[in-house]
C-alpha positions as CSV (number, residue, x, y, z in Angstrom):
1,X,0.0,0.0,0.0
2,X,3.0,2.4,0.1
3,X,2.3,3.1,-3.6
4,X,-0.8,5.1,-2.6
5,X,1.4,7.4,-0.5
6,X,3.7,7.9,-3.4
7,X,1.1,8.9,-6.0
8,X,2.2,12.0,-8.0
9,X,0.4,15.3,-7.2
10,X,-1.3,15.8,-10.6
11,X,-4.9,15.7,-11.8
12,X,-6.0,12.2,-13.0
13,X,-8.1,11.6,-16.1
14,X,-9.8,8.7,-14.2
15,X,-10.4,9.2,-10.5
16,X,-8.7,6.7,-8.2
17,X,-11.3,4.3,-6.9
18,X,-10.7,2.6,-3.5
19,X,-14.4,2.1,-2.8
20,X,-15.2,-0.7,-0.3
21,X,-11.5,-1.2,0.4
22,X,-10.2,-2.2,3.8
23,X,-7.4,0.3,4.7
24,X,-7.7,0.2,8.4
25,X,-4.6,1.5,10.2
26,X,-2.8,2.4,6.9
27,X,-0.2,5.1,6.9
28,X,-1.0,7.6,4.1
29,X,0.8,10.6,5.4
30,X,0.9,13.3,2.7
31,X,-0.9,11.1,0.2
32,X,-2.5,12.7,-2.9
33,X,-6.1,11.4,-2.9
34,X,-7.8,14.4,-4.3
35,X,-11.0,13.4,-6.1
36,X,-10.6,9.8,-5.0
37,X,-13.7,7.5,-4.6
38,X,-13.4,6.1,-1.1
39,X,-17.1,5.5,-0.4
40,X,-17.7,2.7,2.0
41,X,-13.9,2.2,2.6
42,X,-12.7,1.2,6.0
43,X,-10.1,3.7,7.2
44,X,-10.5,3.3,10.9
45,X,-7.3,4.3,12.7
46,X,-5.6,5.4,9.4
47,X,-2.8,8.0,9.6
48,X,-3.7,10.7,7.0
49,X,-1.5,13.6,8.3
50,X,-1.4,16.3,5.6
51,X,-3.2,14.0,3.1
52,X,-4.9,15.8,0.1
53,X,-8.5,14.6,0.1
54,X,-10.0,17.6,-1.7
55,X,-13.2,16.6,-3.5
56,X,-12.8,13.0,-2.3
57,X,-16.0,10.9,-2.1
58,X,-16.1,9.6,1.4
59,X,-19.8,8.8,1.8
60,X,-20.4,5.9,4.3
61,X,-16.7,5.7,4.9
62,X,-15.4,4.5,8.3
63,X,-12.8,6.9,9.7
64,X,-13.1,6.2,13.4
65,X,-10.0,7.3,15.4
66,X,-8.3,8.4,12.1
67,X,-5.5,10.9,12.3
68,X,-6.5,13.7,9.8
69,X,-4.5,16.6,11.2
70,X,-3.6,19.1,8.5
71,X,-5.5,17.1,5.9
72,X,-7.1,19.0,3.1
73,X,-10.8,18.0,3.0
74,X,-12.1,21.0,1.0
75,X,-15.2,20.2,-0.9
76,X,-15.1,16.5,0.1
77,X,-18.3,14.6,0.6
78,X,-18.5,12.9,4.0
79,X,-22.2,12.0,3.9
80,X,-23.0,9.5,6.6
81,X,-19.2,9.0,7.3
82,X,-18.1,7.9,10.8
83,X,-15.4,10.1,12.2
84,X,-15.9,9.2,15.9
85,X,-12.8,10.0,17.8
86,X,-11.0,11.3,14.7
87,X,-8.4,14.0,15.1
88,X,-8.8,16.9,12.6
89,X,-6.7,19.7,14.1
90,X,-5.3,21.9,11.4
91,X,-7.5,20.3,8.7
92,X,-9.2,22.5,6.0
93,X,-12.9,21.9,5.6
94,X,-14.0,24.6,3.1
95,X,-17.3,23.5,1.6
96,X,-17.0,20.0,3.1
97,X,-20.3,18.1,3.1
98,X,-21.0,16.8,6.6
99,X,-24.7,15.8,6.5
100,X,-25.3,12.8,8.9
101,X,-21.6,12.6,9.6
102,X,-20.8,11.1,13.0
103,X,-18.4,13.4,14.8
104,X,-18.8,11.9,18.3
105,X,-15.7,12.6,20.3
106,X,-13.9,14.1,17.2
107,X,-11.2,16.7,17.9
108,X,-11.5,19.8,15.7
109,X,-9.7,22.2,18.1
110,X,-6.1,23.3,18.1
111,X,-3.5,21.0,19.5
112,X,-0.7,23.5,20.3
113,X,1.4,20.8,22.0
114,X,1.7,19.0,18.7
115,X,1.9,22.2,16.6
116,X,-1.6,22.0,15.0
117,X,-4.0,24.8,14.7
118,X,-7.8,24.4,14.8
119,X,-9.7,23.4,11.7
120,X,-10.0,26.0,9.0
121,X,-13.1,26.8,6.9
122,X,-15.7,25.1,9.1
123,X,-19.0,27.0,9.1
124,X,-21.8,26.4,11.6
125,X,-24.2,25.5,8.7
126,X,-21.9,22.6,7.7
127,X,-22.6,21.0,11.1
128,X,-26.4,21.6,11.0
129,X,-27.1,18.0,10.1
130,X,-23.9,16.4,11.5
131,X,-24.1,14.2,14.7
132,X,-21.9,15.4,17.6
133,X,-21.5,14.2,21.1
134,X,-20.7,16.1,24.3
135,X,-17.1,14.9,23.8
136,X,-16.8,16.5,20.4
137,X,-14.2,19.3,20.6
138,X,-15.1,22.2,18.3
139,X,-13.0,25.2,17.4
140,X,-13.1,28.2,19.7
141,X,-15.6,30.7,18.6
142,X,-17.7,28.4,16.4
143,X,-21.3,29.0,17.3
144,X,-23.6,26.1,16.4
145,X,-27.0,26.6,14.9
146,X,-29.9,25.3,17.0
147,X,-30.6,22.3,14.7
148,X,-27.2,20.6,15.4
149,X,-27.9,17.2,17.0
150,X,-25.7,16.6,20.1
151,X,-26.0,13.2,21.6
152,X,-25.0,12.3,25.1
153,X,-24.7,8.6,24.2
154,X,-22.7,7.2,21.3
155,X,-24.3,4.5,19.2
């Protein structure tokens, strides 16, 4: 799987498809996965530090406890994705689609001890239909809209 981490950073004529692939625990630090189809992939515990996931299709993808610090997730689709316990400090989320995304216990705040800033580009409206828990750590100053669902219990 190290070949995924070494993909050249150039546009592809045909998007990379890793749909329904088991990639749990994989190290894809800095990987170029822009526009990739990763729907229903298992990426629990994956190390995706600084990965380029712009415009990636991540619907129904399992990313529980994944390390996504400084990842580029701009305009990615995370419909019904599971990011429970994921670390997203320093990630960019401009236009990221988060409807029905599970963010229970996810960390979106700064991690200064590790040198990571809080997430960038996250708007309250993006979280309007996401599912959070009381353990979800949101960036300072982010005011949630009233329709955000916060659960005390994690399914």
